[in-house]
C-alpha positions in Angstrom: 0.0 0.0 0.0 1.4 3.4 -0.9 2.0 5.6 2.2 1.3 9.1 1.0 1.6 10.6 4.5 1.1 14.3 4.1 1.4 16.8 6.9 -1.5 19.3 7.1 0.9 22.2 6.3 1.7 20.5 2.9 -1.8 19.8 1.9 -2.7 23.0 0.0 0.0 22.4 -2.6 -0.8 18.7 -2.9 -4.5 19.1 -3.6 -6.7 20.2 -6.4 -10.4 21.1 -6.5 -10.6 20.7 -10.3 -12.2 17.3 -10.4 -15.6 15.7 -9.7 -14.4 13.1 -7.3 -16.2 14.6 -4.3 -17.8 11.2 -3.4 -14.9 10.2 -1.2 -14.8 13.2 1.1 -16.2 11.7 4.3 -15.4 8.0 4.1 -12.8 5.9 5.9 -12.3 8.1 9.0 -13.2 5.5 11.6 -10.7 3.5 13.7 -8.0 6.2 13.5 -7.9 6.2 9.7 -8.4 9.1 7.4 -8.3 7.7 3.9 -10.0 9.6 1.2 -9.5 10.7 -2.4 -6.6 13.0 -2.8 -8.7 14.9 -5.4 -11.5 15.6 -2.9 -9.4 16.2 0.2 -9.7 19.9 0.0 -13.2 19.7 1.4 -11.9 17.6 4.3 -9.5 20.4 4.9 -12.4 22.8 5.3 -13.8 20.4 8.0 -10.3 20.2 9.5 -10.1 23.9 9.9 -13.5 23.8 11.7 -12.2 21.1 14.1 -9.0 23.0 14.7 -11.0 26.1 15.7 -13.1 24.0 18.0 -10.2 22.2 19.7 -8.3 25.5 20.1 -11.2 27.7 21.1 -10.4 30.4 18.5 -12.3 33.7 18.4 -16.0 33.9 17.5 -15.1 35.8 14.3 -13.0 32.8 13.2 -15.8 30.4 14.0 -17.9 31.9 11.2 -16.5 29.0 9.2 -18.9 26.7 11.2 -21.9 27.7 9.3 -20.2 27.5 5.9 -18.8 24.0 6.7 -22.1 22.7 7.9 -23.7 24.1 4.7 -21.0 22.3 2.7 -21.5 19.0 4.5 -25.3 19.2 4.0 -24.7 18.6 0.3 -23.5 15.1 1.1 -26.1 13.8 3.6 -29.6 14.5 4.8 -30.6 15.2 8.3 -31.4 12.2 10.5 -35.0 11.2 10.1 -36.5 9.1 13.0 -39.2 7.8 10.6 -36.7 6.2 8.3 -34.5 3.0 8.4 -30.8 3.0 7.6 -28.2 0.5 6.4 -24.7 0.2 7.8 -22.5 2.8 6.1 -25.4 5.3 5.5 -24.5 8.9 6.4 -26.7 11.5 8.1 -26.4 15.0 9.7 -27.4 15.1 13.3 -27.1 18.4 15.3 -24.8 19.7 12.6 -22.4 16.8 12.9 -21.8 14.1 10.2 -22.4 10.5 11.3 -22.1 7.1 9.6 -24.4 4.2 10.6 -22.6 1.3 12.3 -25.6 -0.8 13.1 -28.4 -1.5 10.7 -31.6 0.2 11.8 -34.4 -1.9 10.4 -37.2 -0.3 12.5 -37.5 3.5 12.6 -36.3 4.9 15.9 -35.4 8.0 17.8 -31.7 9.0 17.6 -29.6 6.4 19.3 -25.9 7.5 19.4 -24.7 3.9 19.8 -25.9 3.1 16.3 -23.8 5.9 14.7 -20.2 6.8 14.5 -19.2 10.4 14.2 -17.1 11.1 11.1 -14.1 13.2 11.8 -11.8 14.8 9.3 -8.7 14.9 11.4 -7.1 13.3 14.5 -5.1 15.3 17.0 -1.4 14.4 16.9 1.8 15.4 18.5 2.9 18.8 17.4 -0.3 19.6 15.4 -2.8 17.9 13.1 -2.3 15.6 10.2 -4.2 13.6 7.7 -2.9 10.1 8.0 -3.1 8.6 4.6 -4.8 9.9 1.5 -6.1 7.2 -0.9 -5.2 7.3 -4.6 -6.5 5.6 -7.7 -6.2 1.8 -7.7 -2.7 0.8 -8.8 -2.3 -2.7 -10.3 1.4 -2.6 -9.5 0.9 -2.4 -5.7 -0.2 -4.6 -2.9 -3.0 -3.8 -0.4 -4.1 -4.8 3.0 -7.6 -5.5 4.2 -9.2 -2.2 5.1 -7.2 -0.1 2.6 -9.2 2.4 0.5 -8.8 3.2 -3.2 -10.6 5.0 -5.9 -11.6 3.0 -8.9 -13.7 4.4 -11.8 -14.8 7.3 -9.6 -16.0 5.2 -6.7 -14.5 4.6 -3.3 -13.7 1.0 -2.4 -12.5 -0.8 0.7 -10.2 -3.8 0.5 -11.9 -7.0 1.8 -9.2 -9.5 0.8 -5.5 -9.0 1.3 -3.7 -8.5 -2.1 -0.2 -9.8 -1.4 0.8 -9.8 -5.1 0.1 -7.0 -7.6 -2.9 -7.8 -9.8 -5.3 -6.3 -12.2 -8.5 -4.9 -10.7 -10.5 -7.8 -9.2 -13.9 -6.6 -8.0 -14.3 -9.6 -5.6 -11.4 -8.2 -3.5 -13.0 -4.9 -3.0 -16.2 -3.6 -1.3 -17.9 -0.5 -2.7 -18.5 1.8 0.2 -22.1 2.7 1.1 -21.2 6.4 1.2 -19.8 6.3 -2.3 -23.1 6.0 -4.3 -24.8 8.2 -1.7 -22.4 11.0 -2.2 -22.3 10.5 -6.0 -26.0 11.2 -6.2 -26.0 14.0 -3.6 -22.8 15.9 -4.4 -23.4 19.1 -6.4 -20.1 20.3 -7.8 -21.3 23.9 -8.0 -22.6 23.8 -4.5 -19.4 22.4 -3.2 -17.3 25.0 -5.0 -19.6 27.8 -3.7 -19.5 26.5 -0.2 -15.7 26.4 -0.1 -15.6 29.8 -1.8 -17.7 31.1 1.1 -15.1 30.0 3.6 -12.7 32.6 2.2 -12.5 35.9 3.9 -12.7 39.2 2.0 -10.0 41.8 2.8 -10.4 45.5 2.2 -7.8 48.2 1.5 -8.4 52.0 1.0 -6.7 55.3 1.0 -4.8 57.5 -1.4 -3.0 54.3 -2.2 -4.7 50.9 -1.4 -1.9 48.7 -0.2 -2.3 45.0 0.5 -0.4 41.7 0.2 -2.0 38.5 -1.0 -1.5 35.6 -3.4 -4.5 36.3 -5.6 -4.9 34.7 -8.9 -8.4 36.0 -9.3 -10.0 39.4 -10.0 -10.6 41.9 -7.3 -14.0 41.4 -5.6 -14.8 45.2 -5.8 -13.1 48.4 -6.5 -14.3 51.9 -5.8 -12.3 54.9 -6.9 -13.2 58.4 -5.8 -13.7 61.4 -8.1 -12.8 64.8 -6.4 -12.8 68.1 -8.2 -9.6 70.2 -8.0 -9.0 73.9 -7.6 -5.8 75.9 -7.7 -4.3 76.8 -4.3 -5.1 80.2 -2.9 -8.2 82.2 -2.0 -10.7 82.8 -4.8 -12.2 86.3 -5.1 -14.4 87.9 -7.8 -11.3 89.7 -9.1 -9.1 86.7 -8.9 -11.2 83.6 -9.7 -9.7 80.1 -9.3 -10.8 77.6 -11.9 -12.6 74.4 -10.8 -11.6 71.3 -12.7 -13.5 68.0 -13.0 -12.8 64.6 -14.5 -13.8 63.1 -17.9 -11.8 60.0 -17.3 -10.2 58.1 -14.4 -6.9 56.3 -14.6 -6.5 53.5 -12.1 -3.0 52.1 -11.7 -1.8 48.8 -10.1 1.8 48.9 -9.0 4.2 46.6 -7.1 5.9 47.2 -3.8 8.4 49.5 -5.5 5.5 51.5 -7.1 6.5 50.1 -10.5 3.4 49.9 -12.7 2.1 46.4 -13.3 -1.0 47.4 -15.1 -3.2 50.5 -15.6 -6.7 51.1 -16.9 -8.3 54.3 -18.1 -12.0 54.6 -17.6 -13.8 57.1 -19.9 -16.7 58.8 -18.1 -18.4 60.3 -21.2 -18.8 63.7 -19.6 -17.0 65.8 -17.1 -17.9 65.2 -13.5 -16.9 67.0 -10.3 -17.6 64.5 -7.5 -18.5 60.9 -6.9 -16.9 57.5 -7.5 -16.4 54.8 -10.0 -17.2 51.2 -9.0 -16.2 47.9 -10.6 -17.1 44.4 -9.5 -15.2 41.1 -10.1 -17.0 40.6 -13.4 -15.7 43.9 -14.7 -19.2 45.7 -14.5 -18.7 49.4 -14.0 -20.8 52.2 -12.7 -20.3 55.9 -12.0 -22.0 57.3 -8.9 -22.3 61.1 -9.3 -22.5 63.0 -5.9 -21.8 66.6 -7.0 -23.6 68.9 -9.3 -22.5 70.0 -12.7 -20.6 73.3 -12.9 -23.1 76.1 -12.5 -22.8 79.8 -13.3 -23.6 81.8 -10.2 -25.1 84.5 -12.3 -27.8 82.1 -13.5 -29.1 81.5 -9.9 -32.0 83.3 -8.5 -30.7 85.4 -5.6 -32.6 87.1 -2.8 -31.9 89.0 0.4 -31.6 86.8 3.5 -30.4 89.3 6.1 -30.0 92.6 4.4 -28.6 94.4 7.4 -25.8 91.8 7.5 -25.2 91.9 3.7 -26.2 88.2 3.5 -27.9 86.8 0.4 -29.1 83.3 -0.6 -30.0 81.3 -3.7 -31.9 78.1 -3.9 -29.9 75.4 -5.7 -31.6 72.2 -7.0 -31.1 68.9 -5.3 -28.7 70.4 -2.7 -27.8 68.1 0.1 -28.5 69.5 3.5 -25.5 69.8 5.8 -25.3 66.9 8.3 -24.7 69.4 11.2 -23.9 73.0 11.7 -20.1 72.5 11.2 -20.9 70.8 7.8 -22.1 74.1 6.4 -18.6 75.0 5.4 -18.2 71.8 3.4 -19.8 70.2 0.3 -19.2 72.9 -2.3 -16.5 74.8 -4.3 -16.8 78.2 -5.8 -14.4 79.9 -8.3 -14.9 83.4 -6.8 -15.7 83.0 -3.1 -14.2 80.7 -0.4 -16.1 78.9 2.4 -16.7 81.0 5.5 -14.4 80.4 8.4 -17.4 80.6 10.7 -20.8 78.8 10.4 -23.1 81.4 11.8 -25.4 83.0 9.3 -25.1 86.5 10.8 -22.8 89.4 11.0 -20.2 86.9 12.3 -20.1 85.2 8.9 -16.8 85.9 7.1 -17.1 88.7 4.6 -17.0 87.6 0.9 -17.6 83.9 1.6 -20.2 81.2 1.2 -22.0 78.6 3.4 -24.4 75.8 2.5 -27.7 75.9 4.4 -30.9 73.8 4.0 -31.0 73.7 0.2 -29.5 77.2 -0.2 -26.1 78.7 -1.0 -25.7 81.6 1.4 -23.3 84.4 0.5 -22.1 87.4 2.5 -20.5 90.3 0.7 -20.4 93.7 2.4 -19.8 95.4 -1.0 -23.5 94.9 -1.7 -26.6 95.9 0.2 -29.2 94.5 -2.2 -29.3 91.2 -4.2 -30.1 93.1 -7.4 -26.7 94.7 -7.3 -25.0 91.5 -6.3 -26.5 89.2 -9.0 -24.9 91.0 -12.0 -21.5 90.8 -10.3 -21.7 87.0 -10.1 -22.0 86.3 -13.8 -19.1 84.0 -14.8 -18.5 82.7 -11.2 -18.7 78.9 -11.1 -20.1 76.7 -8.4 -20.4 73.0 -7.6 -22.1 71.5 -4.6 -23.0 68.1 -3.1 -26.3 66.8 -4.3 -28.9 65.1 -2.2 -29.8 62.2 -4.6 -26.8 60.7 -6.3 -27.0 59.9 -10.0 -26.0 56.5 -11.2 -24.5 56.1 -14.7 -23.7 52.7 -16.3 -20.3 52.6 -17.9 -18.9 50.1 -20.4 -17.6 47.0 -18.7 -13.9 46.6 -18.2 -11.4 43.9 -17.3 -10.6 43.8 -13.5 -7.0 43.6 -12.2 -6.0 39.9 -11.8 -2.2 39.8 -11.3 -2.2 40.5 -7.6 0.5 38.2 -6.2 2.7 39.7 -3.5 2.6 43.4 -2.4 0.0 45.5 -4.3 -0.5 49.2 -4.6 -3.6 50.4 -6.3 -4.4 54.1 -6.8 -6.4 56.5 -9.0 -5.5 59.9 -10.4 -9.0 61.3 -9.6 -9.1 60.7 -5.9 -8.7 58.2 -3.1 -9.4 54.5 -3.4 -12.5 54.3 -1.3 -12.7 50.5 -1.4 -10.5 47.7 -2.7 -12.0 44.3 -1.8 -10.0 41.2 -2.5 -10.6 37.5 -1.7 -7.7 35.3 -0.9 -7.0 32.0 -2.7 -7.9 28.7 -1.0 -4.3 27.7 -0.8 -3.0 30.9 0.7 -5.9 31.1 3.2 -5.4 27.6 4.4 -1.7 28.1 4.8 -2.4 31.2 6.8 -5.0 29.5 9.0 -2.7 26.5 9.6 0.2 28.7 10.6 -2.0 30.6 13.1 -3.3 27.4 14.5 0.1 25.8 14.9 1.3 28.9 16.7 -1.5 28.5 19.2 -0.8 24.8 19.7 2.9 25.4 20.3 
């Protein structure tokens, strides 16, 4: 019999999910043995992680894997039914645990633990956890002992007659496991893949540069790049206006740890926008969420006196977002000819020649004018943008998400901060990380 003893830390590189042999996942784990198909052992590893967490009492956050593993196992066996009968070898789920029948139940009965053996994916060993022996395809050049397991024509068999001399497959020397046909009919490859996929955590990076390190060979889960209008430094005045610039395209760059460009992507927005963000999901679907108004001419607004004695005027602006609090009155707008007030009081304390945002209005104080009719003509040519109350969503042409994300990654946009950069780790890298953390706790 081949002894493919593989330590748990070596399993990720030894296994592959790319096959349909999920039928062997839970068989052969009694009597201190864990002998299953190498091809299907990745699912055992998911159950292994669950047991490791249980044995080592890891954090509640880490135990979110419990629900995902139970969901995965539910693809392979039904819940115990006290109105049914069972043959030796049948598998059921009872209280979220997988069991195999060890005594034929010919008359329906309430749960009797003595008639069932819990199926475990791992056994505790010195210095950590290991999977004892992983069964391979039947090999006619090898010998086998009674109780050995092999895969033959996509079925799991247990040796019932010692094979002391190599031989061609002899069906009489092998017993097809009860769990094999059961799992073959129940296992849904898509469901298994999705269940394992759900075990993987999602990381998130953000900032002017989104920095993270992983071993991704898959697209980013989600990307959100901000769009922020720019204005030249200084204080705008009617005599010295400062231009406001928006964005008609967004360039997103993916760089390595040395900030050397790996890939870049230019997203055309179709028009010029002054605030919002671009989103992209893992399929490459893109949207633009507009959160600021278009560039308005202040001379086109309808102005009125608000507090004539204090030289304060106001104009209603459409879809203007109300300030979240008093301090927020100074935010959420840019003007080419007036700055934001340094104070938030709409009174004589308001900074001269400045603006505030207030309940759907733009409020202006300029002591050079006593009446709005005089003020209005002086505002022609002055530009204004402001935060809108109801964002506008624009569908953009789909793109190709970044995929080459192995090692240290830096993702940034020329239009503003990366507001969200979600990435999901690979199964192999995640398992390696979990095992390392577990072994550290054990030691």
